[in-house]
Steps between C-alpha positions, in 0.01 A plus 500: 500500500355761265157645565278761332497807730286780356361686202556876481228732369550874455202692637383860469348533849647272766223541757229431240682184388568374854131557578394298194726203574427495874138609537357356178721195438568420867880515492706644785755778473812315611753782499570843357823680420530867407820601320501882478847514341378270223160672484295183536300300754446123503208319662492120505157332514400136505295222653777370720848539638773583246710211630261249347275691257550703183379859543441817298735794526311823431748770394408867508747734329455852637310722259392227256123462500456268200686245288438366151405134494744300293394220272729233650350479849188287524349473847532384858295199612333438836326181606166554675233257626213676316577720197149647473502601869848650460375708205214631714744589777714690249195688370379586852846636575493724194723278286457417133400156365605477135402136432215344694531165677460204266684208345826563320462485123519136382515375862315466828710695751304799633687829464440875493719805444513817706720809478690672776491883524795530260346273237697182574291193421447237768355161415284340768509120475254281690689259727359257755 
């Protein structure tokens, strides 16, 4: 059986990114692997066990502090019970809200967009 495992994001400061995803978005750091010969470190974060949940692989390449955002990648999406409250939590944690909570254009689903420390967009979608 095939299953979606993870999405990899390159980050400029691994500790800053792990802090954002764990402290502000409530994920857990599931595992970390440093590869000195390859000059990179991986940290896997998510809301649950990798055996049954898709996670995010944060990749830090030694000495690279910033990446250019491409035009092909869109965003990650996270379901939350209250989008407005999640936006406030992001703000209180020092995060950036780039689209306030409200209905999606031409629809009724409540969404918002935030950015992680490297500028990746994350859509918050209200789910019961």
